[in-house]
PyMOL Python script that loads the backbone (N, CA, C, O; Angstrom):
from pymol import cmd

cmd.read_pdbstr("""\
ATOM      1  N   UNK A   1      -8.093  -3.781  23.931  1.00  0.00           N
ATOM      2  CA  UNK A   1      -8.420  -2.367  23.977  1.00  0.00           C
ATOM      3  C   UNK A   1      -7.498  -1.581  23.070  1.00  0.00           C
ATOM      4  O   UNK A   1      -7.987  -0.875  22.188  1.00  0.00           O
ATOM      5  N   UNK A   2      -6.179  -1.668  23.243  1.00  0.00           N
ATOM      6  CA  UNK A   2      -5.266  -0.853  22.456  1.00  0.00           C
ATOM      7  C   UNK A   2      -4.628  -1.648  21.329  1.00  0.00           C
ATOM      8  O   UNK A   2      -3.625  -1.211  20.764  1.00  0.00           O
ATOM      9  N   UNK A   3      -5.189  -2.815  20.986  1.00  0.00           N
ATOM     10  CA  UNK A   3      -4.527  -3.625  19.983  1.00  0.00           C
ATOM     11  C   UNK A   3      -4.440  -2.934  18.638  1.00  0.00           C
ATOM     12  O   UNK A   3      -3.478  -3.175  17.909  1.00  0.00           O
ATOM     13  N   UNK A   4      -5.384  -2.094  18.269  1.00  0.00           N
ATOM     14  CA  UNK A   4      -5.303  -1.367  17.015  1.00  0.00           C
ATOM     15  C   UNK A   4      -4.118  -0.419  16.974  1.00  0.00           C
ATOM     16  O   UNK A   4      -3.609  -0.101  15.899  1.00  0.00           O
ATOM     17  N   UNK A   5      -3.682   0.028  18.130  1.00  0.00           N
ATOM     18  CA  UNK A   5      -2.572   0.954  18.220  1.00  0.00           C
ATOM     19  C   UNK A   5      -1.249   0.199  18.186  1.00  0.00           C
ATOM     20  O   UNK A   5      -0.205   0.805  17.944  1.00  0.00           O
ATOM     21  N   UNK A   6      -1.269  -1.094  18.419  1.00  0.00           N
ATOM     22  CA  UNK A   6      -0.052  -1.867  18.344  1.00  0.00           C
ATOM     23  C   UNK A   6       0.779  -1.829  19.608  1.00  0.00           C
ATOM     24  O   UNK A   6       2.004  -1.928  19.548  1.00  0.00           O
ATOM     25  N   UNK A   7       0.133  -1.688  20.746  1.00  0.00           N
ATOM     26  CA  UNK A   7       0.857  -1.670  22.004  1.00  0.00           C
ATOM     27  C   UNK A   7       0.344  -2.766  22.914  1.00  0.00           C
ATOM     28  O   UNK A   7      -0.769  -3.267  22.750  1.00  0.00           O
ATOM     29  N   UNK A   8       1.174  -3.125  23.871  1.00  0.00           N
ATOM     30  CA  UNK A   8       0.751  -4.094  24.880  1.00  0.00           C
ATOM     31  C   UNK A   8      -0.289  -3.446  25.785  1.00  0.00           C
ATOM     32  O   UNK A   8      -0.299  -2.224  25.932  1.00  0.00           O
ATOM     33  N   UNK A   9      -1.156  -4.237  26.388  1.00  0.00           N
ATOM     34  CA  UNK A   9      -2.120  -3.659  27.335  1.00  0.00           C
ATOM     35  C   UNK A   9      -1.388  -2.924  28.461  1.00  0.00           C
ATOM     36  O   UNK A   9      -0.344  -3.368  28.939  1.00  0.00           O
ATOM     37  N   UNK A  10      -1.949  -1.818  28.860  1.00  0.00           N
ATOM     38  CA  UNK A  10      -1.350  -1.012  29.918  1.00  0.00           C
ATOM     39  C   UNK A  10      -1.926  -1.358  31.272  1.00  0.00           C
ATOM     40  O   UNK A  10      -3.073  -1.788  31.392  1.00  0.00           O
ATOM     41  N   UNK A  11      -1.112  -1.162  32.282  1.00  0.00           N
ATOM     42  CA  UNK A  11      -1.664  -1.136  33.627  1.00  0.00           C
ATOM     43  C   UNK A  11      -2.396   0.183  33.733  1.00  0.00           C
ATOM     44  O   UNK A  11      -1.936   1.194  33.202  1.00  0.00           O
ATOM     45  N   UNK A  12      -3.505   0.185  34.398  1.00  0.00           N
ATOM     46  CA  UNK A  12      -4.299   1.417  34.478  1.00  0.00           C
ATOM     47  C   UNK A  12      -3.489   2.510  35.160  1.00  0.00           C
ATOM     48  O   UNK A  12      -3.123   2.390  36.329  1.00  0.00           O
ATOM     49  N   UNK A  13      -3.215   3.578  34.417  1.00  0.00           N
ATOM     50  CA  UNK A  13      -2.517   4.715  35.005  1.00  0.00           C
ATOM     51  C   UNK A  13      -3.514   5.821  35.322  1.00  0.00           C
ATOM     52  O   UNK A  13      -3.169   6.844  35.914  1.00  0.00           O
ATOM     53  N   UNK A  14      -4.737   5.597  34.922  1.00  0.00           N
ATOM     54  CA  UNK A  14      -5.785   6.580  35.132  1.00  0.00           C
ATOM     55  C   UNK A  14      -7.117   5.846  35.164  1.00  0.00           C
ATOM     56  O   UNK A  14      -7.256   4.761  34.600  1.00  0.00           O
ATOM     57  N   UNK A  15      -8.070   6.437  35.816  1.00  0.00           N
ATOM     58  CA  UNK A  15      -9.401   5.832  35.818  1.00  0.00           C
ATOM     59  C   UNK A  15     -10.223   6.301  34.626  1.00  0.00           C
ATOM     60  O   UNK A  15     -11.395   5.946  34.497  1.00  0.00           O
ATOM     61  N   UNK A  16      -9.610   7.102  33.752  1.00  0.00           N
ATOM     62  CA  UNK A  16     -10.305   7.597  32.572  1.00  0.00           C
ATOM     63  C   UNK A  16     -10.471   6.471  31.559  1.00  0.00           C
ATOM     64  O   UNK A  16      -9.477   5.978  31.026  1.00  0.00           O
ATOM     65  N   UNK A  17     -11.707   6.053  31.280  1.00  0.00           N
ATOM     66  CA  UNK A  17     -11.898   4.985  30.293  1.00  0.00           C
ATOM     67  C   UNK A  17     -11.630   5.509  28.884  1.00  0.00           C
ATOM     68  O   UNK A  17     -11.848   6.686  28.595  1.00  0.00           O
ATOM     69  N   UNK A  18     -11.162   4.631  28.026  1.00  0.00           N
ATOM     70  CA  UNK A  18     -10.959   4.989  26.626  1.00  0.00           C
ATOM     71  C   UNK A  18     -12.141   4.487  25.825  1.00  0.00           C
ATOM     72  O   UNK A  18     -12.390   3.283  25.755  1.00  0.00           O
ATOM     73  N   UNK A  19     -12.859   5.398  25.230  1.00  0.00           N
ATOM     74  CA  UNK A  19     -14.020   5.081  24.408  1.00  0.00           C
ATOM     75  C   UNK A  19     -13.570   4.788  22.981  1.00  0.00           C
ATOM     76  O   UNK A  19     -12.444   5.124  22.614  1.00  0.00           O
ATOM     77  N   UNK A  20     -14.421   4.171  22.174  1.00  0.00           N
ATOM     78  CA  UNK A  20     -14.027   3.871  20.785  1.00  0.00           C
ATOM     79  C   UNK A  20     -13.522   5.105  20.027  1.00  0.00           C
ATOM     80  O   UNK A  20     -12.547   5.009  19.281  1.00  0.00           O
ATOM     81  N   UNK A  21     -14.166   6.249  20.206  1.00  0.00           N
ATOM     82  CA  UNK A  21     -13.709   7.453  19.508  1.00  0.00           C
ATOM     83  C   UNK A  21     -12.350   7.931  20.014  1.00  0.00           C
ATOM     84  O   UNK A  21     -11.588   8.541  19.264  1.00  0.00           O
ATOM     85  N   UNK A  22     -12.043   7.655  21.291  1.00  0.00           N
ATOM     86  CA  UNK A  22     -10.723   7.963  21.839  1.00  0.00           C
ATOM     87  C   UNK A  22      -9.661   7.120  21.136  1.00  0.00           C
ATOM     88  O   UNK A  22      -8.606   7.622  20.749  1.00  0.00           O
ATOM     89  N   UNK A  23      -9.958   5.839  20.981  1.00  0.00           N
ATOM     90  CA  UNK A  23      -9.011   4.937  20.335  1.00  0.00           C
ATOM     91  C   UNK A  23      -8.781   5.319  18.875  1.00  0.00           C
ATOM     92  O   UNK A  23      -7.667   5.197  18.367  1.00  0.00           O
ATOM     93  N   UNK A  24      -9.828   5.777  18.206  1.00  0.00           N
ATOM     94  CA  UNK A  24      -9.688   6.211  16.813  1.00  0.00           C
ATOM     95  C   UNK A  24      -8.751   7.423  16.739  1.00  0.00           C
ATOM     96  O   UNK A  24      -7.878   7.478  15.873  1.00  0.00           O
ATOM     97  N   UNK A  25      -8.927   8.378  17.630  1.00  0.00           N
ATOM     98  CA  UNK A  25      -8.067   9.568  17.644  1.00  0.00           C
ATOM     99  C   UNK A  25      -6.625   9.181  17.958  1.00  0.00           C
ATOM    100  O   UNK A  25      -5.697   9.649  17.299  1.00  0.00           O
ATOM    101  N   UNK A  26      -6.435   8.330  18.960  1.00  0.00           N
ATOM    102  CA  UNK A  26      -5.091   7.875  19.311  1.00  0.00           C
ATOM    103  C   UNK A  26      -4.449   7.119  18.151  1.00  0.00           C
ATOM    104  O   UNK A  26      -3.254   7.266  17.895  1.00  0.00           O
ATOM    105  N   UNK A  27      -5.234   6.318  17.460  1.00  0.00           N
ATOM    106  CA  UNK A  27      -4.717   5.550  16.323  1.00  0.00           C
ATOM    107  C   UNK A  27      -4.205   6.478  15.220  1.00  0.00           C
ATOM    108  O   UNK A  27      -3.156   6.222  14.628  1.00  0.00           O
ATOM    109  N   UNK A  28      -4.945   7.553  14.946  1.00  0.00           N
ATOM    110  CA  UNK A  28      -4.505   8.501  13.915  1.00  0.00           C
ATOM    111  C   UNK A  28      -3.166   9.134  14.275  1.00  0.00           C
ATOM    112  O   UNK A  28      -2.276   9.234  13.431  1.00  0.00           O
ATOM    113  N   UNK A  29      -3.022   9.562  15.525  1.00  0.00           N
ATOM    114  CA  UNK A  29      -1.776  10.186  15.968  1.00  0.00           C
ATOM    115  C   UNK A  29      -0.644   9.159  15.947  1.00  0.00           C
ATOM    116  O   UNK A  29       0.454   9.447  15.471  1.00  0.00           O
ATOM    117  N   UNK A  30      -0.916   7.972  16.460  1.00  0.00           N
ATOM    118  CA  UNK A  30       0.079   6.900  16.491  1.00  0.00           C
ATOM    119  C   UNK A  30       0.555   6.568  15.076  1.00  0.00           C
ATOM    120  O   UNK A  30       1.759   6.464  14.838  1.00  0.00           O
ATOM    121  N   UNK A  31      -0.372   6.401  14.142  1.00  0.00           N
ATOM    122  CA  UNK A  31      -0.018   6.076  12.761  1.00  0.00           C
ATOM    123  C   UNK A  31       0.826   7.181  12.137  1.00  0.00           C
ATOM    124  O   UNK A  31       1.782   6.907  11.411  1.00  0.00           O
ATOM    125  N   UNK A  32       0.475   8.409  12.418  1.00  0.00           N
ATOM    126  CA  UNK A  32       1.244   9.527  11.860  1.00  0.00           C
ATOM    127  C   UNK A  32       2.674   9.523  12.391  1.00  0.00           C
ATOM    128  O   UNK A  32       3.620   9.727  11.630  1.00  0.00           O
ATOM    129  N   UNK A  33       2.838   9.293  13.697  1.00  0.00           N
ATOM    130  CA  UNK A  33       4.187   9.239  14.264  1.00  0.00           C
ATOM    131  C   UNK A  33       4.976   8.069  13.684  1.00  0.00           C
ATOM    132  O   UNK A  33       6.157   8.216  13.368  1.00  0.00           O
ATOM    133  N   UNK A  34       4.338   6.915  13.541  1.00  0.00           N
ATOM    134  CA  UNK A  34       5.021   5.757  12.950  1.00  0.00           C
ATOM    135  C   UNK A  34       5.468   6.075  11.526  1.00  0.00           C
ATOM    136  O   UNK A  34       6.577   5.713  11.131  1.00  0.00           O
ATOM    137  N   UNK A  35       4.622   6.744  10.756  1.00  0.00           N
ATOM    138  CA  UNK A  35       4.990   7.120   9.387  1.00  0.00           C
ATOM    139  C   UNK A  35       6.137   8.124   9.376  1.00  0.00           C
ATOM    140  O   UNK A  35       7.081   7.983   8.599  1.00  0.00           O
ATOM    141  N   UNK A  36       6.057   9.131  10.233  1.00  0.00           N
ATOM    142  CA  UNK A  36       7.099  10.164  10.271  1.00  0.00           C
ATOM    143  C   UNK A  36       8.460   9.593  10.653  1.00  0.00           C
ATOM    144  O   UNK A  36       9.485   9.993  10.100  1.00  0.00           O
ATOM    145  N   UNK A  37       8.467   8.656  11.603  1.00  0.00           N
ATOM    146  CA  UNK A  37       9.733   8.106  12.087  1.00  0.00           C
ATOM    147  C   UNK A  37      10.080   6.765  11.426  1.00  0.00           C
ATOM    148  O   UNK A  37      11.082   6.132  11.759  1.00  0.00           O
ATOM    149  N   UNK A  38       9.230   6.355  10.486  1.00  0.00           N
ATOM    150  CA  UNK A  38       9.443   5.133   9.697  1.00  0.00           C
ATOM    151  C   UNK A  38       9.610   3.887  10.566  1.00  0.00           C
ATOM    152  O   UNK A  38      10.521   3.081  10.377  1.00  0.00           O
ATOM    153  N   UNK A  39       8.693   3.765  11.526  1.00  0.00           N
ATOM    154  CA  UNK A  39       8.674   2.602  12.402  1.00  0.00           C
ATOM    155  C   UNK A  39       7.554   1.672  11.994  1.00  0.00           C
ATOM    156  O   UNK A  39       6.498   2.114  11.541  1.00  0.00           O
ATOM    157  N   UNK A  40       7.787   0.391  12.156  1.00  0.00           N
ATOM    158  CA  UNK A  40       6.703  -0.580  12.077  1.00  0.00           C
ATOM    159  C   UNK A  40       5.808  -0.340  13.281  1.00  0.00           C
ATOM    160  O   UNK A  40       6.296  -0.027  14.367  1.00  0.00           O
ATOM    161  N   UNK A  41       4.507  -0.484  13.095  1.00  0.00           N
ATOM    162  CA  UNK A  41       3.583  -0.291  14.219  1.00  0.00           C
ATOM    163  C   UNK A  41       3.829  -1.279  15.354  1.00  0.00           C
ATOM    164  O   UNK A  41       3.415  -1.031  16.486  1.00  0.00           O
ATOM    165  N   UNK A  42       4.490  -2.383  15.069  1.00  0.00           N
ATOM    166  CA  UNK A  42       4.744  -3.389  16.108  1.00  0.00           C
ATOM    167  C   UNK A  42       6.158  -3.307  16.679  1.00  0.00           C
ATOM    168  O   UNK A  42       6.534  -4.141  17.503  1.00  0.00           O
ATOM    169  N   UNK A  43       6.949  -2.319  16.257  1.00  0.00           N
ATOM    170  CA  UNK A  43       8.325  -2.189  16.759  1.00  0.00           C
ATOM    171  C   UNK A  43       8.333  -1.763  18.228  1.00  0.00           C
ATOM    172  O   UNK A  43       7.349  -1.236  18.748  1.00  0.00           O
ATOM    173  N   UNK A  44       9.455  -2.002  18.871  1.00  0.00           N
ATOM    174  CA  UNK A  44       9.609  -1.615  20.280  1.00  0.00           C
ATOM    175  C   UNK A  44       9.444  -0.106  20.455  1.00  0.00           C
ATOM    176  O   UNK A  44       8.810   0.350  21.407  1.00  0.00           O
ATOM    177  N   UNK A  45      10.025   0.674  19.520  1.00  0.00           N
ATOM    178  CA  UNK A  45       9.897   2.130  19.622  1.00  0.00           C
ATOM    179  C   UNK A  45       8.437   2.549  19.520  1.00  0.00           C
ATOM    180  O   UNK A  45       7.961   3.360  20.315  1.00  0.00           O
ATOM    181  N   UNK A  46       7.737   2.001  18.551  1.00  0.00           N
ATOM    182  CA  UNK A  46       6.335   2.363  18.357  1.00  0.00           C
ATOM    183  C   UNK A  46       5.511   2.004  19.591  1.00  0.00           C
ATOM    184  O   UNK A  46       4.659   2.785  20.014  1.00  0.00           O
ATOM    185  N   UNK A  47       5.752   0.854  20.160  1.00  0.00           N
ATOM    186  CA  UNK A  47       5.001   0.441  21.353  1.00  0.00           C
ATOM    187  C   UNK A  47       5.270   1.389  22.514  1.00  0.00           C
ATOM    188  O   UNK A  47       4.355   1.762  23.249  1.00  0.00           O
ATOM    189  N   UNK A  48       6.532   1.773  22.672  1.00  0.00           N
ATOM    190  CA  UNK A  48       6.892   2.682  23.765  1.00  0.00           C
ATOM    191  C   UNK A  48       6.164   4.018  23.621  1.00  0.00           C
ATOM    192  O   UNK A  48       5.591   4.522  24.588  1.00  0.00           O
ATOM    193  N   UNK A  49       6.185   4.585  22.429  1.00  0.00           N
ATOM    194  CA  UNK A  49       5.572   5.884  22.228  1.00  0.00           C
ATOM    195  C   UNK A  49       4.053   5.783  22.158  1.00  0.00           C
ATOM    196  O   UNK A  49       3.355   6.751  22.459  1.00  0.00           O
ATOM    197  N   UNK A  50       3.541   4.637  21.768  1.00  0.00           N
ATOM    198  CA  UNK A  50       2.100   4.409  21.824  1.00  0.00           C
ATOM    199  C   UNK A  50       1.597   4.452  23.258  1.00  0.00           C
ATOM    200  O   UNK A  50       0.548   5.029  23.542  1.00  0.00           O
ATOM    201  N   UNK A  51       2.351   3.839  24.151  1.00  0.00           N
ATOM    202  CA  UNK A  51       1.987   3.887  25.575  1.00  0.00           C
ATOM    203  C   UNK A  51       2.042   5.316  26.098  1.00  0.00           C
ATOM    204  O   UNK A  51       1.187   5.730  26.880  1.00  0.00           O
ATOM    205  N   UNK A  52       3.052   6.072  25.663  1.00  0.00           N
ATOM    206  CA  UNK A  52       3.168   7.463  26.086  1.00  0.00           C
ATOM    207  C   UNK A  52       1.961   8.258  25.612  1.00  0.00           C
ATOM    208  O   UNK A  52       1.434   9.083  26.357  1.00  0.00           O
ATOM    209  N   UNK A  53       1.514   8.019  24.372  1.00  0.00           N
ATOM    210  CA  UNK A  53       0.345   8.734  23.853  1.00  0.00           C
ATOM    211  C   UNK A  53      -0.901   8.435  24.673  1.00  0.00           C
ATOM    212  O   UNK A  53      -1.680   9.336  24.984  1.00  0.00           O
ATOM    213  N   UNK A  54      -1.084   7.172  25.018  1.00  0.00           N
ATOM    214  CA  UNK A  54      -2.247   6.792  25.826  1.00  0.00           C
ATOM    215  C   UNK A  54      -2.188   7.468  27.190  1.00  0.00           C
ATOM    216  O   UNK A  54      -3.195   7.984  27.675  1.00  0.00           O
ATOM    217  N   UNK A  55      -1.015   7.466  27.805  1.00  0.00           N
ATOM    218  CA  UNK A  55      -0.871   8.102  29.114  1.00  0.00           C
ATOM    219  C   UNK A  55      -1.125   9.608  29.021  1.00  0.00           C
ATOM    220  O   UNK A  55      -1.765  10.190  29.897  1.00  0.00           O
ATOM    221  N   UNK A  56      -0.623  10.230  27.958  1.00  0.00           N
ATOM    222  CA  UNK A  56      -0.836  11.666  27.761  1.00  0.00           C
ATOM    223  C   UNK A  56      -2.326  11.955  27.564  1.00  0.00           C
ATOM    224  O   UNK A  56      -2.846  12.939  28.089  1.00  0.00           O
ATOM    225  N   UNK A  57      -2.999  11.106  26.815  1.00  0.00           N
ATOM    226  CA  UNK A  57      -4.434  11.256  26.570  1.00  0.00           C
ATOM    227  C   UNK A  57      -5.205  11.124  27.878  1.00  0.00           C
ATOM    228  O   UNK A  57      -6.092  11.927  28.166  1.00  0.00           O
ATOM    229  N   UNK A  58      -4.867  10.116  28.660  1.00  0.00           N
ATOM    230  CA  UNK A  58      -5.552   9.900  29.937  1.00  0.00           C
ATOM    231  C   UNK A  58      -5.251  11.012  30.928  1.00  0.00           C
ATOM    232  O   UNK A  58      -6.029  11.248  31.853  1.00  0.00           O
ATOM    233  N   UNK A  59      -4.126  11.698  30.742  1.00  0.00           N
ATOM    234  CA  UNK A  59      -3.783  12.820  31.617  1.00  0.00           C
ATOM    235  C   UNK A  59      -4.532  14.086  31.240  1.00  0.00           C
ATOM    236  O   UNK A  59      -4.482  15.081  31.962  1.00  0.00           O
ATOM    237  N   UNK A  60      -5.240  14.050  30.085  1.00  0.00           N
ATOM    238  CA  UNK A  60      -6.081  15.187  29.740  1.00  0.00           C
ATOM    239  C   UNK A  60      -5.819  15.827  28.395  1.00  0.00           C
ATOM    240  O   UNK A  60      -6.593  16.690  27.980  1.00  0.00           O
ATOM    241  N   UNK A  61      -4.760  15.443  27.689  1.00  0.00           N
ATOM    242  CA  UNK A  61      -4.484  16.012  26.372  1.00  0.00           C
ATOM    243  C   UNK A  61      -5.337  15.272  25.359  1.00  0.00           C
ATOM    244  O   UNK A  61      -5.012  14.148  24.977  1.00  0.00           O
ATOM    245  N   UNK A  62      -6.426  15.891  24.920  1.00  0.00           N
ATOM    246  CA  UNK A  62      -7.376  15.234  24.014  1.00  0.00           C
ATOM    247  C   UNK A  62      -7.271  15.733  22.585  1.00  0.00           C
ATOM    248  O   UNK A  62      -7.721  15.050  21.665  1.00  0.00           O
ATOM    249  N   UNK A  63      -6.693  16.893  22.377  1.00  0.00           N
ATOM    250  CA  UNK A  63      -6.566  17.459  21.044  1.00  0.00           C
ATOM    251  C   UNK A  63      -5.490  16.683  20.264  1.00  0.00           C
ATOM    252  O   UNK A  63      -4.374  16.501  20.751  1.00  0.00           O
ATOM    253  N   UNK A  64      -5.837  16.230  19.052  1.00  0.00           N
ATOM    254  CA  UNK A  64      -4.907  15.414  18.266  1.00  0.00           C
ATOM    255  C   UNK A  64      -3.628  16.163  17.914  1.00  0.00           C
ATOM    256  O   UNK A  64      -2.547  15.575  17.938  1.00  0.00           O
ATOM    257  N   UNK A  65      -3.730  17.433  17.592  1.00  0.00           N
ATOM    258  CA  UNK A  65      -2.529  18.201  17.270  1.00  0.00           C
ATOM    259  C   UNK A  65      -1.613  18.295  18.488  1.00  0.00           C
ATOM    260  O   UNK A  65      -0.397  18.141  18.369  1.00  0.00           O
ATOM    261  N   UNK A  66      -2.195  18.547  19.655  1.00  0.00           N
ATOM    262  CA  UNK A  66      -1.388  18.614  20.876  1.00  0.00           C
ATOM    263  C   UNK A  66      -0.772  17.259  21.210  1.00  0.00           C
ATOM    264  O   UNK A  66       0.362  17.193  21.686  1.00  0.00           O
ATOM    265  N   UNK A  67      -1.508  16.183  20.964  1.00  0.00           N
ATOM    266  CA  UNK A  67      -0.949  14.844  21.167  1.00  0.00           C
ATOM    267  C   UNK A  67       0.221  14.596  20.219  1.00  0.00           C
ATOM    268  O   UNK A  67       1.240  14.031  20.615  1.00  0.00           O
ATOM    269  N   UNK A  68       0.070  15.016  18.984  1.00  0.00           N
ATOM    270  CA  UNK A  68       1.136  14.850  17.999  1.00  0.00           C
ATOM    271  C   UNK A  68       2.372  15.648  18.419  1.00  0.00           C
ATOM    272  O   UNK A  68       3.492  15.145  18.341  1.00  0.00           O
ATOM    273  N   UNK A  69       2.173  16.868  18.857  1.00  0.00           N
ATOM    274  CA  UNK A  69       3.288  17.701  19.324  1.00  0.00           C
ATOM    275  C   UNK A  69       3.952  17.062  20.539  1.00  0.00           C
ATOM    276  O   UNK A  69       5.179  17.014  20.623  1.00  0.00           O
ATOM    277  N   UNK A  70       3.147  16.572  21.480  1.00  0.00           N
ATOM    278  CA  UNK A  70       3.694  15.916  22.670  1.00  0.00           C
ATOM    279  C   UNK A  70       4.479  14.667  22.276  1.00  0.00           C
ATOM    280  O   UNK A  70       5.560  14.416  22.808  1.00  0.00           O
ATOM    281  N   UNK A  71       3.937  13.891  21.350  1.00  0.00           N
ATOM    282  CA  UNK A  71       4.620  12.693  20.888  1.00  0.00           C
ATOM    283  C   UNK A  71       5.948  13.016  20.239  1.00  0.00           C
ATOM    284  O   UNK A  71       6.961  12.387  20.544  1.00  0.00           O
ATOM    285  N   UNK A  72       5.951  13.997  19.341  1.00  0.00           N
ATOM    286  CA  UNK A  72       7.199  14.400  18.683  1.00  0.00           C
ATOM    287  C   UNK A  72       8.221  14.892  19.694  1.00  0.00           C
ATOM    288  O   UNK A  72       9.403  14.559  19.605  1.00  0.00           O
ATOM    289  N   UNK A  73       7.767  15.681  20.651  1.00  0.00           N
ATOM    290  CA  UNK A  73       8.665  16.211  21.674  1.00  0.00           C
ATOM    291  C   UNK A  73       9.281  15.084  22.497  1.00  0.00           C
ATOM    292  O   UNK A  73      10.487  15.074  22.746  1.00  0.00           O
ATOM    293  N   UNK A  74       8.451  14.141  22.913  1.00  0.00           N
ATOM    294  CA  UNK A  74       8.925  13.017  23.711  1.00  0.00           C
ATOM    295  C   UNK A  74       9.926  12.185  22.911  1.00  0.00           C
ATOM    296  O   UNK A  74      10.962  11.783  23.439  1.00  0.00           O
ATOM    297  N   UNK A  75       9.620  11.929  21.648  1.00  0.00           N
ATOM    298  CA  UNK A  75      10.500  11.139  20.784  1.00  0.00           C
ATOM    299  C   UNK A  75      11.829  11.862  20.574  1.00  0.00           C
ATOM    300  O   UNK A  75      12.895  11.269  20.742  1.00  0.00           O
ATOM    301  N   UNK A  76      11.766  13.133  20.211  1.00  0.00           N
ATOM    302  CA  UNK A  76      12.996  13.888  19.957  1.00  0.00           C
ATOM    303  C   UNK A  76      13.861  13.985  21.206  1.00  0.00           C
ATOM    304  O   UNK A  76      15.086  13.882  21.129  1.00  0.00           O
ATOM    305  N   UNK A  77      13.229  14.182  22.348  1.00  0.00           N
ATOM    306  CA  UNK A  77      13.972  14.230  23.615  1.00  0.00           C
ATOM    307  C   UNK A  77      14.660  12.893  23.879  1.00  0.00           C
ATOM    308  O   UNK A  77      15.820  12.860  24.291  1.00  0.00           O
ATOM    309  N   UNK A  78      13.954  11.802  23.645  1.00  0.00           N
ATOM    310  CA  UNK A  78      14.523  10.468  23.859  1.00  0.00           C
ATOM    311  C   UNK A  78      15.676  10.212  22.893  1.00  0.00           C
ATOM    312  O   UNK A  78      16.711   9.672  23.283  1.00  0.00           O
ATOM    313  N   UNK A  79      15.495  10.599  21.637  1.00  0.00           N
ATOM    314  CA  UNK A  79      16.547  10.392  20.636  1.00  0.00           C
ATOM    315  C   UNK A  79      17.779  11.251  20.956  1.00  0.00           C
ATOM    316  O   UNK A  79      18.909  10.794  20.785  1.00  0.00           O
ATOM    317  N   UNK A  80      17.571  12.478  21.414  1.00  0.00           N
ATOM    318  CA  UNK A  80      18.685  13.374  21.735  1.00  0.00           C
ATOM    319  C   UNK A  80      19.528  12.822  22.880  1.00  0.00           C
ATOM    320  O   UNK A  80      20.744  13.007  22.905  1.00  0.00           O
ATOM    321  N   UNK A  81      18.881  12.147  23.822  1.00  0.00           N
ATOM    322  CA  UNK A  81      19.611  11.582  24.954  1.00  0.00           C
ATOM    323  C   UNK A  81      20.508  10.427  24.522  1.00  0.00           C
ATOM    324  O   UNK A  81      21.487  10.117  25.201  1.00  0.00           O
ATOM    325  N   UNK A  82      20.185   9.791  23.405  1.00  0.00           N
ATOM    326  CA  UNK A  82      20.963   8.648  22.923  1.00  0.00           C
ATOM    327  C   UNK A  82      22.095   9.062  21.998  1.00  0.00           C
ATOM    328  O   UNK A  82      22.982   8.254  21.721  1.00  0.00           O
ATOM    329  N   UNK A  83      22.089  10.311  21.507  1.00  0.00           N
ATOM    330  CA  UNK A  83      23.140  10.781  20.596  1.00  0.00           C
ATOM    331  C   UNK A  83      24.397  11.131  21.380  1.00  0.00           C
ATOM    332  O   UNK A  83      24.326  11.698  22.471  1.00  0.00           O
ATOM    333  N   UNK A  84      25.535  10.791  20.816  1.00  0.00           N
ATOM    334  CA  UNK A  84      26.782  11.188  21.487  1.00  0.00           C
ATOM    335  C   UNK A  84      26.966  12.705  21.448  1.00  0.00           C
ATOM    336  O   UNK A  84      26.578  13.362  20.482  1.00  0.00           O
ATOM    337  N   UNK A  85      27.550  13.240  22.487  1.00  0.00           N
ATOM    338  CA  UNK A  85      27.751  14.694  22.583  1.00  0.00           C
ATOM    339  C   UNK A  85      28.920  15.139  21.735  1.00  0.00           C
ATOM    340  O   UNK A  85      29.235  16.329  21.695  1.00  0.00           O
TER     341      UNK A  85
END
""", "prot")
cmd.dss("prot")
cmd.show_as("cartoon", "prot")
cmd.util.cbc("prot")
cmd.orient("prot")
């Protein structure tokens, strides 16, 4: 199901099925984030944020721009927590 996105299969966090057009939209956002952060699509970071995108999508965020903003926010928040104060 999510192999094009480069993530491991998820445990169902929602009963919302992902249709082919959903996967295409998620793939575009995922690819853009990977390009922006210079990650391989198969890296641990990419897989982690790919799962977050799917969960965000299943929670109701369907707009690609909003998904991209959510992804960037989640990534930046995670990176900030790892930086020394």
